[in-house]
Every structure is written in structure tokens, then in C-alpha cells.
Backbone bond lengths (Angstrom), bond angles and torsions (degrees), N, CA, C in turn:
res aa  C-N    CA-C-N  psi(-1)  N-CA   C-N-CA  omega(-1)  CA-C   N-CA-C  phi
1 M - - - 1.452 - - 1.548 108.09 -
2 T 1.368 112.23 136.02 1.461 120.88 -176.75 1.536 107.96 -75.13
3 S 1.380 115.10 161.79 1.351 122.30 -179.79 1.500 113.00 -60.39
4 I 1.348 111.38 -39.13 1.569 119.28 178.50 1.421 109.71 -58.85
5 S 1.402 115.47 -45.18 1.455 118.21 -179.49 1.489 113.17 -64.49
6 K 1.287 118.78 -39.03 1.437 124.51 179.36 1.693 106.79 -63.44
7 I 1.295 114.14 -47.33 1.427 117.29 176.22 1.517 113.73 -57.05
8 A 1.308 115.20 -41.14 1.467 119.88 -179.36 1.497 110.12 -70.37
9 L 1.374 120.51 -35.55 1.362 120.77 177.24 1.566 112.29 -65.34
10 A 1.438 111.59 -43.62 1.413 117.80 179.33 1.584 115.86 -59.62
11 C 1.345 109.46 -39.57 1.502 114.72 173.19 1.436 115.65 -64.42
12 A 1.346 115.57 -34.57 1.452 122.31 -176.07 1.570 103.76 -70.54
13 A 1.337 118.28 -38.74 1.398 121.72 -177.40 1.537 111.06 -70.53
14 L 1.286 114.81 -33.22 1.538 121.81 177.09 1.525 110.18 -64.77
15 V 1.405 112.69 -47.10 1.436 119.33 -179.46 1.530 110.62 -59.74
16 A 1.373 114.90 -45.58 1.479 121.65 178.26 1.525 111.73 -57.93
17 A 1.267 114.26 -44.05 1.494 123.29 -176.00 1.488 106.21 -66.75
18 S 1.376 119.14 -42.63 1.425 122.48 -175.77 1.604 109.86 -68.36
19 G 1.289 116.82 -18.72 1.449 119.04 -178.58 1.503 111.72 -88.61
20 A 1.253 115.15 -10.62 1.557 121.68 -179.14 1.548 109.70 -73.10
21 F 1.210 119.21 65.49 1.455 121.58 -179.59 1.479 118.85 -87.15
22 A 1.192 126.31 -157.69 1.503 124.43 -168.30 1.587 109.17 -110.81
23 Q 1.265 117.42 -164.56 1.393 130.06 179.66 1.634 106.07 64.04
24 K 1.164 119.73 59.16 1.485 122.88 171.22 1.516 110.04 -123.72
25 A 1.355 112.94 165.48 1.493 116.19 -176.90 1.499 116.52 -51.48
26 G 1.297 117.68 126.23 1.506 123.84 178.23 1.469 111.83 97.23
27 D 1.286 121.91 -9.63 1.519 122.08 -176.61 1.479 108.84 -73.25
28 N 1.369 111.85 145.66 1.434 123.79 167.70 1.485 112.19 -115.60
29 I 1.318 123.45 126.93 1.380 128.26 -178.41 1.533 113.51 -121.60
30 V 1.293 119.40 111.58 1.499 118.86 177.49 1.527 102.41 -97.34
31 S 1.330 113.38 152.15 1.539 117.15 -178.66 1.570 107.95 -152.37
32 M 1.361 113.73 157.05 1.390 120.90 179.96 1.621 107.28 -146.38
33 G 1.310 107.74 139.37 1.518 112.29 -179.77 1.594 112.52 -171.62
34 V 1.291 113.26 -148.62 1.449 114.86 179.79 1.523 107.73 -123.65
35 A 1.422 111.16 155.39 1.414 121.24 176.21 1.492 111.93 -128.12
36 T 1.256 121.78 135.47 1.507 123.47 175.82 1.496 107.54 -112.41
37 I 1.356 117.76 117.93 1.461 126.49 -172.02 1.560 107.07 -104.34
38 N 1.345 111.21 117.22 1.491 117.60 -176.23 1.608 107.83 -116.48
39 T 1.203 121.17 117.32 1.499 124.68 -174.13 1.493 114.72 -121.87
40 T 1.287 118.49 134.60 1.495 126.70 172.01 1.505 105.78 -110.62
41 T 1.348 116.39 148.64 1.456 118.73 -177.15 1.529 110.41 -127.55
42 D 1.300 114.39 154.20 1.506 122.41 178.41 1.503 105.50 -136.23
43 V 1.347 120.45 108.32 1.396 125.28 -177.30 1.581 112.84 -91.40
44 G 1.327 112.18 116.73 1.469 115.29 176.48 1.467 113.74 -75.03
45 P 1.321 120.23 -179.86 1.530 123.61 -179.34 1.493 107.00 -57.26
46 L 1.404 112.81 134.93 1.406 120.29 177.99 1.540 107.83 -104.68
47 T 1.303 120.09 130.74 1.378 123.90 177.78 1.524 112.39 -109.38
48 N 1.300 120.00 131.60 1.380 123.46 -179.82 1.562 113.78 -119.27
49 S 1.348 114.17 138.39 1.408 118.75 -170.82 1.465 114.01 -73.39
50 G 1.364 118.08 -6.15 1.485 124.85 -179.68 1.505 109.40 -111.73
51 A 1.370 114.99 -129.29 1.497 115.77 -176.98 1.460 110.97 -113.00
52 F 1.359 116.57 19.48 1.488 116.76 179.55 1.470 119.68 -88.83
53 T 1.320 119.14 -4.43 1.461 125.43 -171.84 1.551 106.09 -56.25
54 P 1.311 119.40 -54.31 1.511 116.85 -178.57 1.532 115.97 -58.67
55 L 1.380 116.98 -33.19 1.378 120.92 178.11 1.459 113.30 -67.96
56 L 1.331 119.98 -23.89 1.523 127.13 -176.77 1.450 110.87 -89.52
57 S 1.317 120.95 -2.10 1.409 124.51 179.33 1.543 113.30 -60.56
58 G 1.318 115.94 127.89 1.466 116.02 178.78 1.590 115.19 83.37
59 A 1.341 115.45 10.14 1.360 117.78 -173.20 1.509 111.75 -64.54
60 T 1.363 117.39 149.13 1.446 117.96 177.96 1.578 104.58 -137.81
61 A 1.269 113.32 159.99 1.490 118.21 -179.84 1.611 110.14 -140.13
62 N 1.296 114.63 155.63 1.414 122.06 178.94 1.512 111.25 -134.01
63 I 1.317 121.94 132.25 1.440 122.97 175.90 1.479 108.29 -111.36
64 S 1.342 113.94 141.95 1.456 123.49 -172.42 1.517 109.11 -72.57
65 N 1.387 116.53 142.50 1.480 122.85 170.99 1.533 108.54 -73.51
66 E 1.281 120.46 134.90 1.450 127.20 -177.45 1.482 109.71 -132.23
67 T 1.355 114.85 154.34 1.513 120.82 171.74 1.463 107.81 -123.07
68 T 1.374 115.51 139.67 1.436 120.73 -174.96 1.504 108.46 -139.34
69 V 1.353 117.87 174.54 1.473 122.46 174.16 1.598 105.86 -85.89
70 S 1.465 111.21 140.06 1.359 117.23 -174.50 1.545 111.89 -124.13
71 F 1.297 119.71 137.64 1.564 123.16 -177.63 1.487 107.36 -120.35
72 G 1.416 116.75 144.80 1.463 118.26 176.95 1.484 108.01 -143.88
73 W 1.389 108.91 157.27 1.495 117.32 175.05 1.528 101.56 -139.73
74 L 1.270 117.18 120.39 1.421 128.74 178.68 1.540 112.16 -113.77
75 H 1.408 113.41 124.30 1.487 116.01 178.54 1.528 105.43 -115.90
76 M 1.356 119.44 133.28 1.445 120.68 179.60 1.541 108.76 -101.83
77 Y 1.369 114.11 121.75 1.487 119.63 177.26 1.550 111.15 -84.80
78 T 1.327 120.47 -31.21 1.389 124.13 173.95 1.535 103.59 -136.88
79 D 1.328 115.38 -176.99 1.445 121.12 178.07 1.608 111.12 -63.36
80 N 1.338 114.52 -24.55 1.421 119.68 -174.09 1.539 115.72 -117.79
81 I 1.259 118.53 -14.25 1.444 119.05 -178.43 1.547 110.10 -121.80
82 G 1.342 111.34 131.31 1.522 116.77 176.46 1.493 106.48 -144.51
83 A 1.365 112.29 178.72 1.506 123.75 177.58 1.471 107.59 -136.49
84 E 1.328 113.60 136.82 1.474 117.93 179.31 1.516 110.96 -123.78
85 F 1.369 112.31 136.39 1.453 116.55 170.37 1.547 111.01 -106.81
86 T 1.273 118.63 131.79 1.459 118.36 179.43 1.561 110.84 -129.78
87 L 1.293 109.51 150.90 1.470 115.45 178.36 1.638 105.67 -151.45
88 G 1.381 112.23 135.75 1.447 120.64 -178.97 1.532 110.47 -107.26
89 L 1.353 117.92 154.64 1.422 116.40 166.23 1.491 109.81 -64.33
90 P 1.417 121.72 126.49 1.409 123.14 -168.81 1.545 108.81 -61.31
91 P 1.301 119.22 122.67 1.460 119.99 175.34 1.508 113.42 -82.18
92 T 1.243 119.83 154.21 1.441 122.40 174.74 1.533 108.10 -97.93
93 V 1.453 113.57 114.10 1.410 115.71 -178.59 1.565 110.22 -104.57
94 T 1.313 112.09 162.07 1.467 117.60 -175.12 1.530 107.43 -117.00
95 Q 1.321 115.86 134.03 1.462 120.28 -179.32 1.494 110.78 -108.82
96 D 1.311 119.20 126.58 1.496 121.83 175.29 1.526 105.49 -98.59
97 L 1.270 117.40 151.50 1.467 122.90 179.31 1.518 108.81 -130.51
98 T 1.391 113.14 135.79 1.461 119.77 175.22 1.410 108.39 -122.30
99 T 1.332 120.60 127.79 1.507 127.76 172.05 1.501 106.56 -116.97
100 P 1.332 122.17 96.19 1.398 122.58 -175.01 1.538 111.21 -73.91
101 N 1.388 119.09 -19.33 1.457 120.94 174.14 1.558 109.65 -110.00
102 G 1.255 116.21 30.22 1.495 119.47 -175.25 1.446 119.14 -68.91
103 G 1.333 121.01 -19.65 1.478 122.29 178.58 1.441 112.57 51.62
104 A 1.335 115.99 -111.89 1.550 121.61 -179.29 1.473 113.44 -67.55
105 L 1.374 115.88 -17.94 1.471 122.01 177.88 1.468 111.33 -80.20
106 G 1.304 120.66 -16.20 1.479 123.87 -171.47 1.529 107.91 85.42
107 T 1.392 113.40 176.70 1.479 116.07 178.71 1.577 110.37 -117.73
108 S 1.257 120.22 -25.26 1.521 118.50 -177.35 1.521 108.68 -118.92
109 H 1.251 113.32 130.34 1.514 119.77 -180.00 1.550 109.37 -134.79
110 P 1.302 114.88 78.76 1.529 118.85 -178.75 1.543 107.95 -71.89
111 A 1.350 106.99 146.03 1.565 117.28 -177.94 1.521 113.38 49.60
112 A 1.426 115.13 39.03 1.461 121.39 -178.15 1.455 113.23 -54.17
113 A 1.372 116.24 -33.15 1.525 121.27 -177.76 1.477 108.17 -149.93
114 K 1.332 116.35 149.50 1.457 124.15 167.15 1.562 110.43 -123.17
115 M 1.338 115.37 148.08 1.456 120.08 -178.58 1.497 110.11 -155.06
116 E 1.333 117.84 164.42 1.399 126.13 173.25 1.524 108.12 -96.66
117 L 1.411 115.84 139.64 1.458 119.59 -173.86 1.516 103.84 -119.58
118 W 1.433 108.61 125.05 1.514 112.55 178.18 1.503 107.22 -114.68
119 T 1.388 119.56 139.64 1.414 120.50 -171.40 1.531 107.97 -146.01
120 P 1.348 119.20 60.02 1.598 118.42 177.40 1.527 104.51 -66.44
121 T 1.334 114.11 138.32 1.428 122.67 -169.99 1.500 108.85 -135.53
122 A 1.380 114.75 139.21 1.481 119.62 169.92 1.548 106.21 -129.44
123 V 1.432 112.78 130.18 1.505 120.46 -176.66 1.458 113.71 -134.03
124 A 1.285 117.78 129.52 1.479 126.52 173.46 1.517 105.83 -81.54
125 K 1.338 118.06 133.46 1.417 123.43 -171.61 1.516 113.28 -125.85
126 Y 1.234 120.33 141.66 1.530 121.87 169.34 1.533 111.84 -116.48
127 F 1.221 113.55 123.23 1.524 123.58 -174.05 1.501 107.55 -97.83
128 F 1.291 116.28 128.36 1.481 123.84 177.41 1.520 107.06 -84.21
129 G 1.331 115.85 158.03 1.511 123.62 175.74 1.589 105.99 80.55
130 T 1.300 108.23 -156.26 1.518 121.53 -176.03 1.418 116.62 -116.74
131 A 1.303 120.04 162.51 1.491 120.84 178.43 1.488 115.39 -61.17
132 K 1.361 117.57 -13.30 1.578 120.98 -177.68 1.534 105.93 -98.69
133 D 1.362 124.56 0.75 1.292 119.93 174.39 1.466 118.45 -74.86
134 Q 1.315 120.44 140.93 1.389 120.38 178.71 1.510 118.42 -76.35
135 W 1.350 112.95 -30.66 1.472 122.77 175.04 1.594 109.19 -105.89
136 R 1.297 118.83 124.67 1.578 120.28 -176.89 1.546 108.48 -124.36
137 P 1.293 119.72 90.14 1.444 119.26 175.25 1.568 106.12 -69.43
138 Y 1.390 116.75 155.37 1.406 117.47 176.93 1.612 108.79 -153.20
139 V 1.338 114.39 165.26 1.443 118.51 171.05 1.569 104.80 -131.29
140 G 1.288 113.62 160.35 1.493 118.82 -173.43 1.476 117.06 -148.78
141 L 1.296 117.54 152.50 1.439 114.34 175.25 1.530 105.13 -143.89
142 G 1.391 118.74 135.21 1.448 119.50 -176.79 1.553 111.26 -158.31
143 A 1.291 114.19 -147.91 1.388 121.54 178.72 1.463 114.96 -150.03
144 S 1.311 118.22 152.66 1.481 124.32 -177.13 1.539 106.28 -134.07
145 H 1.320 113.16 141.97 1.451 121.83 -179.77 1.680 102.39 -106.42
146 V 1.293 111.33 102.23 1.458 119.89 -176.70 1.540 111.02 -93.86
147 S 1.324 117.28 128.65 1.391 122.11 -178.80 1.548 108.61 -139.02
148 F 1.396 115.58 162.87 1.418 124.88 -176.44 1.426 108.80 -127.68
149 H 1.411 117.46 128.57 1.501 117.14 -177.74 1.495 109.18 -133.52
150 N 1.387 116.24 162.19 1.391 124.94 177.27 1.554 111.16 49.10
151 I 1.356 113.52 51.36 1.503 116.08 179.78 1.578 109.31 -79.90
152 K 1.309 115.10 127.25 1.455 123.29 -177.72 1.457 110.11 -125.39
153 A 1.355 116.49 121.35 1.461 125.44 177.97 1.549 108.56 -77.86
154 K 1.313 113.33 150.20 1.483 117.46 177.82 1.536 110.25 -72.56
155 Q 1.357 115.40 146.49 1.475 116.59 -176.10 1.534 111.11 -92.07
156 T 1.361 113.29 66.64 1.505 121.85 173.38 1.525 103.58 -120.33
157 A 1.428 115.49 154.42 1.384 122.74 -171.63 1.662 110.02 -62.27
158 D 1.345 117.16 -39.01 1.351 121.13 -179.93 1.536 114.95 -69.44
159 V 1.339 117.43 -39.39 1.481 122.03 178.51 1.569 106.51 -73.37
160 Q 1.297 118.59 -40.33 1.500 122.40 -178.19 1.545 108.17 -64.00
161 A 1.364 119.21 -36.66 1.417 118.63 176.87 1.566 114.90 -61.83
162 L 1.375 114.03 -25.12 1.451 114.88 -178.27 1.541 109.99 -98.67
163 A 1.339 117.94 -30.67 1.462 123.67 -169.72 1.397 116.87 -143.98
164 G 1.401 118.87 22.73 1.455 125.12 -177.23 1.488 116.46 -64.58
165 T 1.335 115.72 -26.27 1.607 118.85 178.89 1.448 108.77 -91.59
166 S 1.289 116.90 -50.44 1.563 116.10 -178.35 1.548 108.92 -159.08
167 A 1.302 111.81 157.85 1.605 120.26 175.71 1.495 103.95 -144.48
168 A 1.393 110.18 137.76 1.478 117.15 -177.66 1.525 108.86 -149.14
169 L 1.358 117.92 140.20 1.344 127.06 179.59 1.610 103.59 -121.67
170 S 1.363 120.59 124.42 1.443 120.01 178.71 1.427 116.96 -67.17
171 S 1.297 113.24 145.78 1.487 119.98 173.28 1.565 110.81 -71.21
172 S 1.328 113.81 150.75 1.424 114.57 -175.20 1.585 112.15 -152.75
173 W 1.336 114.85 138.72 1.453 114.97 168.51 1.547 114.27 -77.46
174 A 1.246 120.96 139.11 1.516 120.71 -179.56 1.449 110.33 -137.68
175 P 1.318 118.97 150.87 1.513 124.76 175.83 1.446 111.03 -69.93
176 V 1.323 119.69 151.16 1.401 123.86 178.89 1.577 105.11 -127.83
177 Y 1.317 113.87 122.49 1.485 122.98 173.66 1.456 110.34 -109.08
178 N 1.435 114.62 120.60 1.409 117.21 -166.23 1.486 113.80 -134.00
179 A 1.305 119.30 145.55 1.453 123.07 179.43 1.565 107.38 -147.40
180 G 1.241 116.13 143.73 1.526 117.55 -178.18 1.527 112.94 -165.39
181 L 1.344 114.08 -173.52 1.421 124.14 179.56 1.483 112.00 -145.07
182 I 1.353 119.43 133.50 1.417 121.59 177.63 1.536 103.26 -112.00
183 Y 1.406 114.23 134.96 1.427 123.93 171.26 1.571 106.21 -108.67
184 N 1.296 114.75 119.81 1.496 118.76 -175.18 1.617 103.21 -92.07
185 V 1.226 116.84 113.12 1.475 123.84 176.16 1.523 109.34 -69.19
186 D 1.228 116.82 -50.91 1.548 122.58 166.67 1.497 106.96 -148.21
187 D 1.466 113.07 -154.35 1.399 114.01 -173.25 1.481 114.99 -83.75
188 K 1.388 118.25 0.66 1.429 125.59 176.84 1.559 113.86 -111.27
189 W 1.378 114.42 -48.86 1.407 121.63 -170.21 1.474 110.94 -100.71
190 S 1.357 116.67 146.55 1.494 121.61 179.19 1.551 109.15 -152.31
191 I 1.293 116.77 160.93 1.483 123.07 178.24 1.638 104.77 -121.70
192 N 1.287 112.97 130.25 1.392 117.42 -172.91 1.560 107.64 -124.39
193 G 1.325 116.12 121.04 1.464 119.89 177.49 1.559 107.75 -125.35
194 S 1.376 112.69 133.46 1.426 117.03 -178.67 1.605 111.75 -150.63
195 V 1.291 110.72 169.89 1.462 119.87 178.01 1.549 106.55 -132.46
196 S 1.392 114.19 141.23 1.482 119.18 179.89 1.550 107.94 -133.47
197 Y 1.330 110.45 147.92 1.477 115.60 177.32 1.554 106.77 -120.66
198 I 1.285 113.37 127.58 1.553 116.60 -175.57 1.634 106.32 -137.06
199 P 1.412 108.24 103.98 1.422 116.01 171.95 1.513 113.90 -93.10
200 L 1.364 117.76 141.67 1.466 118.76 -177.96 1.479 107.67 -157.67
201 T 1.349 113.94 161.89 1.413 120.83 174.93 1.571 110.22 -121.90
202 T 1.311 118.17 136.05 1.512 118.45 -178.59 1.537 106.60 -129.99
203 K 1.275 116.26 139.73 1.403 121.44 176.26 1.528 113.43 -88.06
204 A 1.346 113.86 126.06 1.465 118.37 -174.07 1.576 107.32 -98.05
205 T 1.333 116.00 139.99 1.411 117.87 172.58 1.544 110.52 -142.05
206 F 1.328 113.56 114.28 1.492 120.84 -178.54 1.435 112.68 -115.63
207 V 1.306 119.61 135.61 1.475 127.34 176.37 1.458 111.34 -112.09
208 G 1.252 122.20 120.25 1.457 132.21 -178.71 1.460 113.63 -66.62
209 D 1.343 118.90 165.57 1.418 120.51 177.65 1.523 112.01 -76.39
210 A 1.312 120.73 169.41 1.477 126.10 -173.36 1.517 110.74 -66.99
211 A 1.361 115.66 -31.13 1.428 125.04 -174.00 1.565 109.16 -62.27
212 H 1.414 112.46 -29.41 1.462 118.14 -177.58 1.558 110.91 -109.85
213 G 1.308 118.18 21.82 1.423 119.81 174.48 1.503 117.43 94.16
214 S 1.468 115.30 -2.41 1.459 117.42 178.29 1.512 110.45 60.98
215 T 1.330 118.61 33.80 1.454 118.52 179.96 1.475 115.23 -67.77
216 T 1.280 119.06 159.19 1.522 122.90 -177.51 1.564 104.36 -113.98
217 T 1.384 109.92 133.40 1.490 117.68 173.86 1.438 107.43 -117.82
218 T 1.342 116.96 135.40 1.489 123.42 -176.10 1.553 108.75 -135.58
219 G 1.310 116.83 152.90 1.463 121.03 178.33 1.487 108.63 171.40
220 D 1.311 117.29 164.15 1.521 128.78 176.22 1.450 114.98 -87.59
221 I 1.307 122.86 132.24 1.418 119.55 172.72 1.650 105.85 -123.87
222 K 1.240 111.65 125.50 1.493 120.43 179.52 1.518 109.43 -90.66
223 L 1.327 115.55 129.49 1.495 122.12 178.63 1.454 108.84 -115.22
224 K 1.381 114.57 129.18 1.486 115.16 168.89 1.551 109.41 -118.72
225 T 1.240 112.78 113.11 1.536 117.90 -170.25 1.525 112.20 -112.95
226 V 1.267 116.87 134.16 1.476 123.93 178.57 1.543 105.07 -115.27
227 D 1.278 119.77 119.50 1.487 125.35 178.46 1.540 108.04 -104.70
228 Y 1.359 115.22 128.76 1.499 118.74 168.38 1.549 105.66 -110.59
229 V 1.339 111.97 131.90 1.445 115.90 -175.62 1.606 110.72 -133.96
230 I 1.195 114.86 143.97 1.462 122.15 173.04 1.546 107.63 -141.20
231 R 1.330 113.71 125.88 1.503 122.90 -177.51 1.559 110.93 -134.34
232 L 1.277 112.50 152.18 1.417 123.58 169.34 1.510 108.56 -99.40
233 G 1.399 114.78 125.16 1.464 122.50 -172.69 1.546 112.23 -114.65
234 Y 1.390 114.36 150.18 1.447 121.42 -179.68 1.591 108.51 -130.61
235 R 1.282 117.21 123.12 1.501 116.31 -178.91 1.494 110.64 -93.66
236 F 1.297 116.06 142.48 1.480 123.48 179.85 1.644 108.72 -138.80
């Protein structure tokens, strides 16, 4: 065999090896990176057991955008179908409250409450292309169990009148609509970027302090969350 033939065979072998990327049946890929959580809110009518209901008319809320560490585990059932479980370190988000008709309650309540946000998620994914492709776009559909913990109301008179005794937001299952792209660096390492949309409704229950009659305020809050995630993955 000539030297040129040997070189040609070596190059062909190199090309073949470089095409042996990930996301094939049986693969498990663990990943770690960052997630940015962006949430918009829509406050429904709030009802108070005392005299505050008119003052809460037209109330709006805003939840801060936060960035946290994100972990993922992807298992491939076929070359094109997989399922991923993700969990992030629960960020502490801040909720601002505005009561335009608040009267004695005031109208602006920045940082009215702080809470930890938990969003463990499972998503079924369909990967386009083949297992040898370096770029693998995908779409996914799944569910997330969203819960709120360690809710703390701000220590001001107006906020304490509404939630000085306790504040709670109900846990809820929510659909997850997901799309993303994986870039396979080699047959072990990859970079995964994705965006997810998570709409949900939570029931708010606030109990005011004793000085204001310990009244209870209830109502629904709709959250529309968009998560942007980028993680470094390792296949084993």
C-alpha cells in the first residue's frame, strides 16, 4: 500500500471517528450550567375577609428575574427520542405589589415578599437528525412541579396588614414547552442551549396581622415563565 493510500485511509478513519457523536439509543448525559428565570404575573381579583377588598381592586404584582445553577440528566431511548430531568438550585425571588386603589394601604409595595422557587422538571424530547450529527436541534414537551417555600412578607405596616401572620402560594403542576440545540464537541462532551415556556396558576392566601383583624386575602395569580438555559454535558 502506498503512503498516499495510507494517509487517505487515516483521514477517512479520522472523519469517521469525528462523526461518532452523542445522543444515540442508551446514552446517558449529565449536565450542569446556568438558567435564567424570567416571569410575568397576572393577578386575578383578590378577596379579603375584612374591609380591604375594594382597596385591593386592580392589584398587580411583579416577580424578579433570577439566575441560578441548573442540573440535568438526559436518557436516550432511541437515536431520536429521549427524556430529561432537570433541577436547579432554588433561587430566591422578590415580589413587588402595587395596589392602585389602596387608599390607607398605599399604592406601591416594593419587595413585598421574598420566597424560594422550586421547579423540578421532566421533559420528553425529540431530536432531529442522526446520532452522528454535530448539531442536534430538538423540541420537547413535559411537566414541572412548581412550589414556593420560605415566603417572608416585608416588615412594613401596609404589607403586615395583608400578610403579617402568614403568606402562602399553592404548589401546582404546569406544562413545559421546550426547544433547544445541542452542539457535540466530541463523543463525550456537549453544550446544550434551550428555552422553555411554563404557564401556571397558583392560589394565594395571605393572613394579616392581629392589629388589623387577622383578615384573610385570597385570589389566583397567573405566572408565565420563560427559562433560558445553557449547560455543559458529559456522556457516559
